[in-house]
C-alpha positions as CSV (number, residue, x, y, z in Angstrom):
1,M,-12.3,9.6,-45.7
2,A,-9.6,7.8,-43.7
3,K,-10.3,6.4,-40.2
4,I,-7.2,8.0,-38.7
5,D,-5.3,11.1,-39.6
6,I,-1.7,11.2,-38.3
7,L,-0.7,14.7,-37.5
8,M,3.0,15.4,-37.7
9,S,4.9,18.7,-37.1
10,V,8.5,18.3,-38.3
11,Y,11.5,20.6,-38.2
12,N,15.0,19.8,-39.2
13,C,14.8,16.1,-38.7
14,E,16.4,14.8,-41.9
15,Q,18.4,12.3,-39.9
16,Y,15.3,10.5,-38.6
17,I,12.3,11.3,-40.8
18,N,12.8,8.4,-43.2
19,G,12.6,5.8,-40.4
20,T,9.7,7.7,-38.7
21,I,7.5,7.7,-41.8
22,N,8.3,4.2,-42.6
23,S,7.3,3.1,-39.1
24,I,3.9,4.7,-39.8
25,L,3.4,3.2,-43.3
26,N,4.2,-0.3,-42.0
27,Q,1.3,-0.4,-39.5
28,T,-1.0,-3.4,-39.3
29,F,-3.9,-0.9,-39.5
30,T,-3.8,0.8,-42.9
31,D,-6.8,3.1,-43.2
32,F,-5.0,6.4,-42.4
33,R,-3.5,9.5,-43.9
34,V,-0.2,11.1,-42.8
35,I,-0.5,14.9,-42.6
36,V,3.1,16.3,-42.4
37,V,3.5,20.0,-41.7
38,D,7.1,21.2,-42.2
39,D,7.7,24.1,-39.9
40,G,10.2,25.9,-42.1
41,S,13.0,23.3,-42.0
42,S,16.4,24.4,-43.3
43,D,17.7,20.9,-44.0
44,R,16.6,18.1,-46.3
45,T,13.5,17.2,-44.2
46,G,11.1,18.6,-46.8
47,D,12.8,16.8,-49.8
48,I,12.6,13.5,-48.0
49,C,8.9,14.0,-47.1
50,K,8.1,14.9,-50.7
51,R,9.6,11.6,-51.9
52,F,7.2,9.7,-49.7
53,V,4.3,11.7,-51.2
54,T,5.2,10.4,-54.6
55,K,5.4,6.8,-53.4
56,D,2.4,6.5,-51.1
57,R,-0.9,8.4,-51.7
58,R,-1.6,8.4,-47.9
59,V,1.2,10.9,-47.3
60,E,0.5,14.6,-47.6
61,Y,3.1,17.3,-47.2
62,Y,2.6,21.0,-46.3
63,H,5.1,23.7,-45.7
64,Q,4.9,26.8,-43.6
65,D,7.4,29.5,-42.6
66,N,8.9,28.7,-39.2
67,A,6.2,29.7,-36.6
68,G,6.5,27.0,-33.9
69,I,4.8,23.7,-33.1
70,V,1.3,25.1,-32.2
71,A,1.1,27.0,-35.5
72,A,2.2,23.9,-37.4
73,L,-0.3,21.6,-35.6
74,N,-3.2,24.0,-36.1
75,H,-2.1,24.4,-39.8
76,G,-2.2,20.7,-40.2
77,L,-5.6,20.2,-38.5
78,Q,-7.4,22.1,-41.3
79,Y,-6.5,19.1,-43.6
80,C,-7.6,16.5,-41.1
81,S,-11.1,15.0,-41.6
82,A,-10.8,11.6,-40.0
83,P,-12.8,10.8,-36.8
84,F,-9.5,10.0,-35.0
85,I,-6.4,12.1,-34.8
86,A,-3.0,10.5,-33.9
87,R,0.0,12.6,-33.0
88,H,3.5,11.8,-34.1
89,D,6.9,13.6,-33.9
90,G,9.4,13.6,-36.7
91,D,12.1,11.7,-34.9
92,D,10.1,8.9,-33.0
93,I,9.1,5.4,-34.1
94,S,5.7,3.7,-33.9
95,Y,5.7,-0.1,-33.5
96,P,3.6,-1.9,-36.2
97,D,0.5,-2.5,-34.0
98,R,0.4,1.0,-32.3
99,F,-2.6,2.4,-34.3
100,E,-4.5,-0.9,-34.3
101,K,-4.3,-1.2,-30.5
102,E,-5.1,2.4,-29.7
103,L,-8.0,2.5,-32.1
104,T,-9.3,-0.8,-30.7
105,Y,-9.3,0.7,-27.2
106,L,-11.1,3.9,-28.2
107,E,-13.8,2.0,-30.1
108,A,-14.3,-0.3,-27.1
109,N,-14.5,2.6,-24.6
110,P,-16.8,5.3,-26.0
111,D,-16.3,7.4,-22.9
112,C,-12.6,7.7,-23.5
113,V,-11.5,10.7,-25.5
114,A,-7.8,10.1,-25.7
115,V,-5.4,7.2,-25.4
116,S,-1.7,6.9,-25.4
117,S,0.9,4.4,-24.3
118,V,4.3,4.2,-22.7
119,A,7.4,4.3,-25.0
120,R,10.9,2.9,-24.9
121,H,13.6,5.6,-24.8
122,I,16.2,5.6,-27.5
123,D,19.2,7.9,-28.0
124,E,20.1,10.0,-31.0
125,N,21.5,6.9,-32.7
126,G,18.5,4.7,-32.1
127,I,20.2,2.7,-29.3
128,P,17.8,1.8,-26.4
129,C,18.6,3.8,-23.2
130,G,17.3,1.0,-21.0
131,T,14.3,3.0,-19.7
132,I,10.7,3.6,-20.7
133,S,8.4,6.5,-20.1
134,T,6.4,6.7,-16.9
135,R,2.8,5.6,-16.9
136,K,1.3,8.4,-14.8
137,D,-1.9,8.1,-12.7
138,I,-4.3,10.4,-14.6
139,S,-6.8,10.2,-11.7
140,A,-4.2,11.9,-9.4
141,A,-4.2,15.1,-11.5
142,D,-4.2,18.2,-9.3
143,C,-4.1,21.6,-10.7
144,W,-3.7,23.2,-7.2
145,S,-0.6,21.3,-6.3
146,I,2.9,22.9,-6.4
147,P,3.9,22.0,-9.1
148,A,0.6,21.0,-10.7
149,A,0.2,17.3,-11.2
150,E,-0.9,17.1,-14.9
151,P,-3.2,14.4,-16.4
152,Y,-0.4,13.7,-18.9
153,L,-0.4,11.4,-21.9
154,L,2.8,10.9,-23.9
155,Q,2.2,13.1,-27.0
156,P,4.2,11.1,-29.6
157,M,2.0,8.1,-28.8
158,L,-1.3,10.0,-28.5
159,M,-4.6,9.2,-30.3
160,M,-7.8,11.2,-29.7
161,R,-11.3,11.7,-31.0
162,R,-11.5,14.6,-33.4
163,T,-14.8,15.7,-31.8
164,A,-13.2,15.9,-28.4
165,L,-10.3,17.8,-29.7
166,D,-12.6,20.3,-31.3
167,T,-14.8,20.6,-28.2
168,A,-11.6,21.2,-26.1
169,G,-10.6,24.1,-28.4
170,G,-7.6,22.5,-30.0
171,Y,-4.0,23.6,-29.4
172,R,-3.7,27.0,-27.9
173,N,-1.0,29.8,-28.1
174,L,1.7,28.4,-25.8
175,S,5.2,28.2,-27.0
176,V,5.8,25.0,-24.9
177,A,3.6,22.8,-22.7
178,E,0.9,23.1,-25.4
179,D,0.3,19.3,-24.9
180,A,-0.2,19.6,-21.2
181,D,-2.6,22.5,-21.7
182,L,-4.7,20.4,-24.1
183,M,-4.7,17.4,-21.7
184,W,-6.2,19.5,-19.0
185,R,-9.1,20.4,-21.3
186,L,-9.6,16.9,-22.7
187,N,-9.7,15.5,-19.2
188,R,-12.8,17.6,-18.5
189,I,-14.6,16.1,-21.6
190,G,-14.2,12.4,-21.0
191,S,-11.8,9.8,-19.6
192,M,-8.2,9.3,-20.8
193,H,-6.1,6.2,-20.7
194,I,-2.5,5.1,-21.0
195,L,-1.9,1.6,-22.4
196,P,0.6,-0.3,-20.2
197,E,2.7,-1.7,-23.1
198,S,5.3,0.2,-25.1
199,L,4.0,1.0,-28.6
200,G,6.9,3.0,-29.9
201,D,10.3,4.5,-29.4
202,Y,10.7,8.0,-27.9
203,R,13.9,9.6,-29.0
204,V,15.9,11.4,-26.2
205,H,18.3,14.1,-27.3
206,A,20.2,14.4,-24.1
207,G,22.9,16.6,-25.6
208,S,20.8,19.1,-27.4
209,V,21.1,22.8,-26.7
210,S,17.5,23.1,-25.5
211,S,17.8,20.2,-23.0
212,R,20.9,21.9,-21.5
213,S,19.5,25.4,-21.3
214,I,18.2,26.7,-17.9
215,V,16.3,29.3,-20.0
216,K,14.4,26.5,-21.7
217,G,13.6,25.1,-18.3
218,R,12.2,28.4,-17.2
219,F,9.9,28.5,-20.3
220,L,8.7,25.0,-19.6
221,A,8.0,25.9,-15.9
222,I,6.0,29.0,-16.6
223,W,3.9,27.7,-19.5
224,S,3.1,24.4,-17.8
225,Q,1.9,26.1,-14.7
226,L,-0.1,28.7,-16.6
227,A,-1.9,25.8,-18.2
228,A,-2.7,24.4,-14.8
229,L,-3.8,27.9,-13.6
230,S,-6.1,28.0,-16.6
231,E,-7.7,24.7,-15.4
232,Q,-8.2,26.3,-11.9
233,R,-10.2,29.0,-13.5
234,R,-12.4,26.6,-15.5
235,I,-13.1,24.7,-12.2
236,S,-14.0,28.0,-10.5
237,K,-16.1,29.1,-13.5
238,L,-13.9,32.2,-14.0
239,P,-12.8,33.8,-17.3
240,D,-9.9,31.9,-18.8
241,I,-6.4,33.3,-19.1
242,V,-5.9,35.0,-22.5
243,F,-3.1,33.3,-24.3
244,S,-2.6,36.1,-26.7
245,N,0.2,36.8,-29.2
246,L,1.3,39.6,-26.9
247,L,1.6,37.4,-23.9
248,L,3.5,34.8,-26.0
249,Q,5.9,37.6,-27.1
250,R,6.4,39.0,-23.6
251,I,7.2,35.7,-22.1
252,N,9.3,34.4,-24.9
253,T,11.5,37.5,-25.0
254,S,12.1,37.3,-21.2
255,I,15.2,35.7,-19.7
256,S,14.5,35.4,-16.0
257,L,11.6,33.8,-14.2
258,K,10.7,37.2,-12.6
259,E,10.4,38.8,-16.0
260,M,8.3,35.9,-17.2
261,I,5.8,36.0,-14.3
262,D,5.7,39.8,-14.5
263,A,4.5,39.4,-18.1
264,V,1.3,37.7,-17.0
265,R,0.9,39.6,-13.6
266,E,-1.8,41.9,-14.9
267,Q,-4.1,39.0,-15.7
268,L,-3.8,37.4,-12.2
269,T,-5.4,38.0,-8.8
270,D,-3.1,38.1,-5.8
271,S,-3.9,34.6,-4.8
272,E,-3.3,33.3,-8.3
273,F,0.0,35.2,-8.4
274,F,1.3,33.6,-5.2
275,W,0.3,30.1,-6.3
276,L,1.9,30.6,-9.7
277,H,5.1,31.9,-8.1
278,S,5.4,28.9,-5.9
279,A,4.3,26.4,-8.5
280,V,6.8,27.7,-11.1
281,S,9.5,27.5,-8.5
282,A,8.7,23.9,-7.7
283,K,8.4,23.0,-11.4
284,L,11.8,24.4,-12.2
285,L,13.4,22.4,-9.4
286,E,11.6,19.3,-10.7
287,F,13.1,19.9,-14.1
288,C,16.6,20.4,-12.6
289,Y,16.3,16.9,-11.1
290,Y,16.5,15.1,-14.5
291,R,18.0,17.7,-16.8
292,P,21.6,18.8,-17.0
293,Y,21.2,22.3,-15.6
294,E,20.8,23.9,-12.2
295,P,19.1,27.1,-10.9
296,D,21.3,30.1,-11.1
297,K,21.3,33.0,-8.6
298,S,18.3,34.7,-10.1
299,D,16.3,31.4,-10.0
300,I,17.3,30.9,-6.4
301,Q,16.2,34.4,-5.5
302,F,12.9,33.8,-7.3
303,I,12.4,30.5,-5.3
304,L,13.3,32.1,-2.0
305,T,10.9,35.0,-2.6
306,A,8.1,32.5,-3.2
307,V,8.9,30.7,0.0
308,H,8.9,33.9,2.0
309,T,5.9,35.7,0.5
310,D,3.4,32.9,-0.2
311,R,1.7,32.7,3.2
312,N,-0.2,29.6,2.1
313,I,2.7,27.7,0.7
314,S,3.0,25.2,3.6
315,E,-0.7,24.2,3.2
316,R,-0.5,23.6,-0.6
317,P,-0.5,20.1,-2.0
318,G,3.0,19.1,-3.0
319,Y,4.7,21.3,-0.4
320,E,6.7,18.5,1.1
321,F,8.0,17.4,-2.3
322,F,8.9,21.1,-2.9
323,K,11.0,21.2,0.3
324,E,12.7,18.0,-0.7
325,A,13.4,19.4,-4.2
326,M,15.0,22.4,-2.6
327,L,17.2,20.2,-0.4
328,S,18.2,18.0,-3.3
329,A,19.2,21.1,-5.3
330,A,21.2,22.3,-2.3
331,I,23.0,19.0,-2.1
332,R,23.9,19.2,-5.8
333,S,25.0,22.8,-5.4
334,M,27.3,21.9,-2.5
335,Q,28.8,19.1,-4.5
336,D,29.5,21.6,-7.3
337,F,31.2,23.9,-4.7
338,R,28.4,26.4,-5.0
339,I,28.3,26.7,-1.2
340,K,26.5,30.0,-0.9
341,D,23.7,28.8,-3.2
342,A,23.4,25.6,-1.3
343,L,23.1,27.3,2.1
344,S,20.6,29.8,0.7
345,L,18.3,27.0,-0.4
346,T,18.5,25.3,3.0
347,P,16.9,26.8,6.1
348,F,19.4,27.1,8.9
349,K,17.7,24.4,11.0
350,Q,18.2,21.9,8.1
351,W,21.9,22.5,7.7
352,P,22.7,19.4,9.7
353,V,20.5,17.4,7.4
354,L,22.2,18.9,4.4
355,F,25.7,18.1,5.6
356,G,24.5,14.7,6.8
357,R,23.1,13.7,3.4
358,I,26.2,15.0,1.6
359,A,28.4,12.9,3.8
360,F,26.2,9.9,3.5
361,R,26.1,10.0,-0.3
362,T,29.8,10.9,-0.9
363,L,31.7,9.1,1.7
364,I,29.9,5.8,2.2
365,P,30.0,3.0,-0.5
366,K,26.7,2.2,-2.2
367,S,26.6,-1.3,-0.9
368,T,27.1,-0.1,2.7
369,K,24.4,2.6,2.2
370,K,21.8,0.0,1.3
371,D,22.6,-2.0,4.4
372,I,22.5,1.0,6.7
373,I,19.2,2.2,5.3
374,K,17.7,-1.3,5.8
375,I,18.8,-1.3,9.4
376,F,17.6,2.1,10.3
377,S,14.3,1.5,8.5
378,F,13.7,-1.5,10.7
379,L,14.7,0.3,13.9
380,S,12.7,3.3,13.0
381,E,9.5,1.3,13.4
382,N,10.1,1.3,17.2
383,S,12.1,4.4,17.8
384,N,11.3,8.0,16.9
385,T,15.0,8.9,17.2
386,F,16.0,6.3,14.7
387,K,13.1,7.3,12.5
388,R,14.3,10.9,12.4
389,F,17.8,9.8,11.5
390,A,16.6,7.3,8.8
391,N,14.5,10.0,7.2
392,S,17.5,12.4,7.2
393,V,19.6,10.0,5.1
394,K,17.2,8.1,2.9
395,P,17.1,9.1,-0.8
396,S,14.6,11.9,-1.4
397,P,12.0,11.9,-4.1
398,Y,14.3,14.2,-6.0
399,S,17.6,12.3,-5.9
400,D,20.8,14.3,-6.1
401,M,21.9,11.9,-8.9
402,K,20.7,13.3,-12.2
403,S,19.0,11.3,-14.8
404,P,20.0,12.1,-18.4
405,I,16.4,12.0,-19.7
406,N,12.9,13.3,-19.0
407,Q,11.0,10.4,-17.4
408,S,7.6,12.1,-18.1
């Protein structure tokens, strides 16, 4: 039996799979198996993987009809027998010492159930993007916030104890955010840790259809917040949400956020429904910050309904960031000449702030902006008037300038 089983779900990644598997086989730690599950690829991914099977006995290849990443991972887990499970995607790269360093940490910290690291971002051609993934504070996780603050570990760099994975219940029936759902449950079993050094390359497909689709953003928003709501129920010792095939089908065949949230409405109490409505709204706006899409009119109506019907929204953790996210989305809408959408997202009393920020960010040179912000930040220490003005023009947590990649 190997010490580590590397669990890979692959789908149509013929362009990258050769480099990916080679990065695994060239590790300094060698006592592992590679369990590759091909989720019904229609390109040459399967043929390339089979060639590795004939060259290295540590590589095993399994094929299934296309059924999604959760089905593929759970299919692969039945072949895993090692005490440690490492995750890997078919288009990412592990540095030679990744498994050695992660295993060393887990063995030195028996209370830790899962470890990951940060990763360098590369583009479709393997060229560094100049950024690395964010090392989030796991202790700041809050399932009641809007949106929920997840105890997130970067999945392509993840290694976990098999016993903890089994105790947590494995991967559940979510079409996306299945990793976040697992992290919530692992976090209740033991500690989790993110190594500060980059141990691999995380490939960013900025131009892919999925990254540009607002519908994809809606799916990510609803499923990720349902995972957090599931954690709320565990904390409250209530029956968990049933992630059934029927719920999966209902949500995945929906187009609008209203349809998606209505699909799960019958499982929710009124208080849960209002939290979920607000949290999904906040999460979609968060996605719009760094992905190349914006909320459409149906999304804006969904968000405004949450603001007007959730009586507790102003008391929820994360509300101030939610307001800033709305204002940031309004600024971008105004710059795209979607004036009605921009004004809808902004309360009338904040219209001066909206127009002030637009003017500040479009009419004043960047170098001048920095000087002005420094001056007003200094003056604001002694004057409430200057403080209000400085707060009205300083960059918000959700900048109106989009990032091409997910910094999570």
